[in-house]
SERO-4910 file (N, C-alpha, C, O; in steps of 0.05 Angstrom, whole numbers):
BEGIN
 pado doro    nc1    nc2    nc3   cac1   cac2   cac3    cc1    cc2    cc3    oc1    oc2    oc3
  Leu    A     21    -28     -2     -3     -6      3     13     33      5      1     54      5
  Leu    A     44     28      7     55     50      8     65     59    -12     71     83    -14
  Gly    A     68     39    -33     69     52    -56     52     58    -75     56     61    -99
  Leu    A     28     58    -60     -7     76    -74      2    103    -63    -11    121    -74
  Ile    A     18    112    -47     16    142    -45     38    146    -44     53    140    -26
  Ala    A     44    165    -76     68    175    -77     77    203    -61     81    225    -70
  Leu    A     77    193    -35     75    221    -22    104    218     -7    119    198    -11
  Val    A    110    241     10    134    237     32    118    243     56     95    249     59
  Leu    A    141    238     76    134    245    101    127    277    111    143    295    106
  Ala    A    111    283    121    102    304    129    121    326    148    116    333    171
  Trp    A    145    333    133    169    342    150    151    365    156    161    379    138
  Thr    A    131    383    167    124    404    163    149    407    196    156    387    208
  Ser    A    158    434    202    171    447    222    150    444    243    125    446    240
  Ala    A    166    437    272    151    443    291    158    477    292    175    492    285
  Pro    A    129    477    307    131    515    311    164    515    329    175    494    336
  Thr    A    175    545    334    189    548    342    190    562    375    206    578    386
  Ala    A    159    545    386    159    557    409    149    585    413    145    594    436
  Arg    A    146    595    397    140    625    398    112    633    409     96    639    392
  Ala    A    103    636    436     85    639    441     80    673    448     97    690    446
  Gln    A     55    677    454     57    712    460     71    722    483     63    717    505
  Ile    A     98    740    476    119    751    492    110    756    517    116    746    539
  Ala    A     86    788    506     77    806    533     52    801    525     45    785    507
  Pro    A     34    821    544      9    816    545      0    846    518    -23    847    508
  Tyr    A     18    862    512     14    870    487     24    869    471     23    887    453
  Asp    A     44    839    470     58    830    443     83    851    437     97    847    417
  Asp    A     86    865    447    105    884    437    139    879    439    153    884    459
  Phe    A    145    870    420    178    868    418    189    889    437    194    887    461
  Ser    A    189    907    424    208    940    435    211    944    467    230    953    481
  His    A    177    929    474    179    932    506    187    907    524    197    907    546
  Thr    A    179    887    508    188    859    525    202    862    546    195    861    570
  Pro    A    235    867    529    264    861    551    251    871    582    249    858    603
  Ala    A    243    899    577    243    905    600    216    899    614    215    910    636
  His    A    193    885    606    167    873    613    178    847    633    168    843    655
  Tyr    A    205    827    621    201    805    635    229    802    640    238    779    641
  Ala    A    250    830    643    278    828    656    279    815    679    291    793    682
  Ala    A    263    834    702    271    830    726    260    796    738    269    782    756
  Lys    A    240    793    722    238    758    737    251    739    724    260    720    738
  Ala    A    257    738    698    275    720    685    312    725    708    325    705    715
  Lys    A    319    749    713    342    756    735    330    741    757    341    722    768
  Ala    A    312    746    762    305    730    786    302    700    778    294    687    798
  Gly    A    305    687    760    304    660    754    277    647    750    275    623    755
  Asp    A    255    663    742    234    655    731    241    639    699    251    653    681
  Ser    A    235    612    695    243    597    679    224    613    651    235    617    630
  Glu    A    197    620    656    180    630    636    184    650    630    181    653    606
  Ala    A    196    678    649    203    701    641    235    694    628    245    711    613
  Gln    A    250    669    633    269    670    616    266    670    586    274    688    571
  Phe    A    253    647    580    245    638    560    234    662    543    246    669    522
  Tyr    A    214    672    552    198    700    528    213    713    531    212    728    511
  Leu    A    240    724    554    265    747    543    284    735    516    293    746    497
  Gly    A    284    712    523    296    695    497    292    698    471    308    707    455
  Leu    A    266    690    467    252    693    446    253    730    433    258    741    412
  Ala    A    247    736    452    236    776    444    268    787    440    271    809    431
  Leu    A    291    770    447    315    783    447    324    772    417    333    788    400
  Glu    A    322    750    412    321    733    381    311    753    363    328    761    347
  Ala    A    285    764    363    268    777    345    285    812    340    291    823    319
  Leu    A    289    820    368    302    843    361    331    849    360    344    870    356
  Gly    A    336    824    363    375    825    352    393    832    371    388    833    395
  Pro    A    426    840    356    441    847    378    444    880    391    459    887    409
  Thr    A    430    891    378    427    914    400    410    912    421    416    926    441
  Ala    A    394    901    422    378    893    442    392    872    461    388    874    485
  Glu    A    409    848    449    429    832    467    453    848    475    472    839    488
  Ala    A    452    874    467    475    888    486    470    889    510    483    879    528
  Arg    A    446    905    512    432    913    533    423    895    557    431    897    580
  Trp    A    407    878    546    391    852    560    406    822    560    395    804    573
  Gly    A    430    815    548    442    793    549    435    775    524    416    780    509
  Gln    A    454    753    521    442    736    489    419    724    490    412    716    512
  Ala    A    403    721    470    377    713    470    384    681    487    374    672    508
  Arg    A    406    668    468    409    637    473    415    636    506    405    618    520
  Met    A    432    656    517    435    644    554    402    647    561    393    631    578
  Trp    A    389    660    553    365    660    571    352    637    558    340    624    574
  Ile    A    352    628    533    335    602    533    347    581    545    333    563    556
  Glu    A    380    581    543    387    558    561    384    554    585    392    533    596
  Arg    A    371    577    602    373    575    629    344    565    631    337    548    647
  Ala    A    329    577    616    304    561    620    303    537    614    289    523    628
  Ala    A    318    525    593    318    501    592    323    485    607    310    464    612
  Lys    A    350    496    621    366    474    640    343    478    674    345    463    694
  Ala    A    331    493    671    304    493    689    281    477    683    259    477    695
  Gly    A    286    465    666    263    442    656    237    449    638    221    432    631
  Leu    A    236    479    631    208    486    617    218    472    585    237    477    571
  Pro    A    195    453    581    198    443    554    193    459    532    201    448    512
  Glu    A    181    486    528    184    500    508    212    513    500    220    524    480
  Ala    A    223    509    524    253    523    525    272    505    520    295    512    514
  Arg    A    262    477    520    280    455    513    275    452    481    297    454    469
  Leu    A    262    449    471    250    451    444    265    473    430    280    466    412
  Arg    A    262    504    437    275    517    421    300    518    422    309    526    401
  Leu    A    320    512    441    343    509    456    347    480    430    366    481    415
  Ala    A    329    460    428    342    435    411    347    450    381    370    453    372
  Gln    A    326    457    369    330    476    344    355    491    337    368    492    316
  Leu    A    359    505    367    380    519    358    404    497    354    416    491    334
  Glu    A    405    487    377    435    462    372    425    441    346    442    425    338
  Leu    A    405    440    336    405    426    301    413    440    288    429    430    272
  Ala    A    410    471    284    423    485    271    455    498    278    463    516    264
  Gly    A    466    490    293    487    491    298    498    465    300    519    469    312
  Gly    A    496    443    296    499    412    286    503    404    307    515    383    302
  Asp    A    500    406    333    497    387    353    476    371    362    460    375    380
  Arg    A    478    352    344    457    335    342    450    316    371    427    310    378
  Leu    A    474    310    385    473    295    409    458    314    427    439    305    439
  Ala    A    463    335    430    457    354    443    427    359    444    415    363    465
  Ala    A    417    359    423    397    371    411    362    347    422    340    352    430
  Thr    A    380    323    413    367    307    414    349    287    449    333    270    455
  Ala    A    368    305    460    369    300    497    356    324    507    343    321    528
  Asn    A    356    343    497    339    366    494    310    360    493    292    364    510
  Leu    A    307    347    459    287    341    455    261    317    472    237    317    478
  Glu    A    280    304    474    279    273    494    264    286    515    241    276    519
  Ala    A    271    307    529    266    318    554    240    326    553    223    321    570
  Ala    A    237    344    527    214    357    520    195    336    515    172    343    521
  Ala    A    195    318    507    180    301    494    164    286    515    140    286    516
  Glu    A    183    273    536    174    256    560    155    287    573    131    285    577
  Ala    A    164    305    577    145    323    593    116    328    574     97    339    586
  Gly    A    113    321    545     93    319    543     88    344    517     65    347    508
  Phe    A    109    358    507    106    373    497    104    366    463    124    363    450
  Val    A     75    365    450     73    359    428     91    366    403     98    352    383
  Glu    A     94    384    407    117    403    375    140    377    382    143    357    368
  Ala    A    150    381    400    180    367    413    180    336    410    202    326    404
  Gln    A    160    321    412    149    297    410    153    295    369    160    275    356
  Phe    A    146    319    360    141    319    334    176    316    325    186    298    311
  Asp    A    185    333    334    212    336    324    233    311    334    252    305    320
  Arg    A    228    302    353    237    282    361    235    253    345    253    236    343
  Ala    A    208    249    334    201    234    316    216    237    292    226    216    283
  Lys    A    218    254    282    228    268    258    263    254    265    274    233    258
  Leu    A    267    264    273    302    250    275    308    228    279    330    219    272
  Ala    A    285    209    292    294    184    295    283    175    270    293    154    264
  Thr    A    260    186    249    261    173    224    286    182    210    288    168    190
  Glu    A    301    195    212    323    200    202    344    186    205    361    184    187
  Asp    A    345    174    230    364    153    244    352    125    232    362    104    241
  Asp    A    337    123    217    326     92    210    311     82    238    311     58    237
  Asp    A    302     88    256    299     81    285    273     83    287    263    100    302
  Ala    A    257     66    274    226     64    267    214     59    298    194     72    302
  Pro    A    221     47    315    208     42    343    201     71    362    181     78    375
  Thr    A    233     86    357    231    115    368    202    131    348    180    140    354
  Ala    A    213    129    327    192    139    318    168    140    317    156    161    320
  Arg    A    157    121    313    131    105    321    114    113    343     91    121    341
  Arg    A    131    112    368    125    119    393    125    148    395    107    151    410
  Trp    A    135    173    387    129    197    385    112    207    365     95    225    366
  Tyr    A    119    193    349     87    203    336     67    195    341     46    209    339
  Ala    A     68    167    348     34    162    357     34    179    394     12    181    406
  Ala    A     53    187    402     43    205    427     29    234    414      9    247    424
  Ala    A     42    240    394     34    270    390      9    263    367     -8    280    362
  Ala    A      8    246    359    -16    233    342    -40    235    362    -61    246    356
  His    A    -34    222    386    -55    218    400    -70    249    405    -94    251    407
  His    A    -50    273    407    -57    296    418    -65    312    402    -62    336    407
  Gly    A    -81    302    375    -86    312    360    -73    333    335    -85    351    322
  His    A    -41    323    335    -29    333    322    -20    316    282     -4    299    274
  Gly    A    -38    332    269    -46    322    248    -14    314    228    -10    292    217
  Pro    A      1    330    228     25    317    214     38    292    231     53    276    221
  Ser    A     28    292    259     43    268    270     26    248    269     34    225    271
  Gln    A     -8    256    263    -19    220    256    -16    219    223    -22    198    213
  Phe    A     -8    239    207     -5    233    178     27    201    174     28    178    166
  Asn    A     48    221    188     69    204    181     67    181    206     86    166    208
  Leu    A     54    180    218     53    150    235     37    133    212     46    111    204
  Ala    A     14    145    201      5    125    186     18    119    163     13     98    150
  Leu    A     35    137    154     56    122    134     74    105    141     85     90    125
  Leu    A     82    105    175     98     82    186     82     57    187     89     36    177
  Leu    A     61     62    198     43     36    199     38     21    170     36     -3    171
  Leu    A     36     33    147     27     21    127     64     11    112     67      3     89
  Asp    A     80     14    126    112      2    115    119    -20    137    143    -27    136
  Glu    A    100    -34    157     99    -49    175     98    -77    165    116    -94    166
  Gly    A     70    -78    155     68   -108    139     46   -123    155     33   -141    144
  Arg    A     41   -114    180     21   -126    187     -6   -121    170    -10   -102    156
  Ala    A    -26   -144    176    -55   -147    167    -68   -130    176    -75   -119    155
  Asp    A    -77   -119    193    -91    -96    207    -73    -66    208    -82    -47    220
  Ala    A    -50    -64    196    -30    -44    195    -57    -16    181    -68      3    193
  Pro    A    -58    -25    156    -72    -18    134   -100      2    139   -105     24    131
  Thr    A   -115    -17    156   -139     -4    169   -135     22    193   -148     43    197
  Glu    A   -114     10    204   -102     37    227    -90     57    210    -88     80    218
  Ala    A    -85     53    199    -72     69    177    -88     92    164    -78    113    157
  Leu    A   -110     87    161   -131     92    141   -146    111    164   -154    133    158
  Ala    A   -149    100    191   -165    120    218   -148    144    227   -159    163    237
  Trp    A   -121    141    224   -104    157    227    -97    179    206    -90    202    210
  Leu    A   -103    163    180   -107    194    158   -132    197    154   -135    213    135
  Ile    A   -150    189    162   -181    209    173   -174    230    183   -176    252    172
  Leu    A   -164    223    210   -161    243    227   -132    268    220   -127    289    230
  Ala    A   -122    256    202    -96    281    197   -107    292    176    -98    315    173
  Ala    A   -128    282    156   -140    301    138   -168    318    143   -177    334    127
  Glu    A   -182    312    169   -193    329    182   -179    351    201   -191    370    209
  Ala    A   -158    347    208   -142    370    210   -121    384    196   -101    395    204
  Glu    A   -131    379    167   -116    397    150    -92    391    138    -83    402    118
  Thr    A    -79    373    149    -50    367    144    -47    358    112    -61    340    103
  Ala    A    -27    373     98    -24    376     70    -17    332     63     -7    313     74
  Asn    A    -28    340     42    -30    310     32    -45    289     41    -48    269     27
  Ala    A    -57    290     69    -72    276     88    -93    264     67    -95    239     65
  Thr    A   -108    280     54   -133    276     45   -128    258     19   -143    239     14
  Ala    A   -109    264      3   -102    255    -24    -90    216    -13    -97    197    -27
  Ala    A    -73    212     12    -68    197     13    -94    176     27    -99    153     21
  Arg    A   -105    190     44   -132    182     52   -148    160     33   -149    136     33
  Asp    A   -158    175     21   -176    173     -8   -159    147    -24   -172    128    -32
  Gln    A   -126    151    -27   -112    131    -43   -117    105    -27   -125     84    -37
  Val    A   -112    109      3   -104     79     13   -135     73     21   -134     49     29
  Ala    A   -163     82     24   -182     80     23   -196     56      3   -209     36     10
  Ser    A   -188     68    -29   -194     60    -46   -177     24    -50   -185      6    -64
  Ala    A   -160     24    -37   -140     -2    -39   -149    -24    -21   -141    -47    -25
  Leu    A   -172    -15      4   -183    -30     22   -209    -41     15   -222    -27     -1
  Asp    A   -219    -64     23   -248    -65     27   -266    -55     40   -260    -40     59
  Ala    A   -291    -61     34   -313    -42     51   -307    -55     73   -309    -36     88
  Asp    A   -299    -79     93   -307    -76    118   -283    -65    131   -285    -57    155
  Ser    A   -259    -63    119   -235    -50    125   -238    -15    130   -225      0    145
  Arg    A   -256    -12    116   -260     21    112   -277     26    135   -274     47    146
  Thr    A   -302      0    148   -315     22    166   -304      7    198   -313     13    219
  Lys    A   -280    -14    193   -264    -12    212   -246      9    218   -241     18    241
  Ala    A   -236     17    198   -220     42    201   -240     65    210   -236     77    231
  Ala    A   -262     73    195   -276     95    209   -284     93    242   -289    112    256
  Ala    A   -284     73    249   -295     65    276   -279     69    298   -283     76    321
  Leu    A   -250     57    277   -226     65    304   -221    104    301   -215    118    320
  Ala    A   -226    112    278   -227    143    278   -242    150    295   -236    168    311
  Glu    A   -260    140    295   -280    157    319   -276    149    346   -278    165    365
  Arg    A   -268    124    348   -259    131    384   -230    137    390   -221    142    412
  Leu    A   -212    136    365   -186    159    367   -199    188    376   -190    200    396
  Arg    A   -219    198    361   -229    231    370   -241    234    392   -241    258    399
  Gln    A   -253    215    407   -262    211    427   -240    212    455   -245    224    476
  Asn    A   -216    196    450   -189    193    472   -179    221    475   -159    226    489
***
């Protein structure tokens, strides 16, 4: 069945953990808004300060400190969002080992975007069990790209019931408007018999309710 869908894994980049920075979302005033709390050890303030400084650049960093320094402090305090952002910076710098450790920690904490990125790394490493574990974790939280990628992994497994399970995930991924999911859903459905399609629809309904 995998050959029937000439599609690639949904390598959608995970969000860079950029939440609203301040109540007024004004980057120019954000450092002053968070600096005192950040210096006092508040990990969320450190993270938001780091993101704001990333946006503002060297001039602001010269006054308030390096963006990465604040993100690293928040990550060391265990903030999942900061661990994800630091992992992204580490990957960009070529430090795959450190990035994997931070992604693993953030994924274990239940941060969906980190679970997706951790699964992507596992896929690149041909580590299907780890990829499936983290795609499944994110998929159960309604993350469309993870649902799509999990379906493709299932189709590649060769189990008799795997296509039915894969179709269930593709149904959900299509509902989440994931790229290529609708085409994949329709192609897989057309290759299955009516009984398998009925079972897939029932499984998708159970997954929606979990």
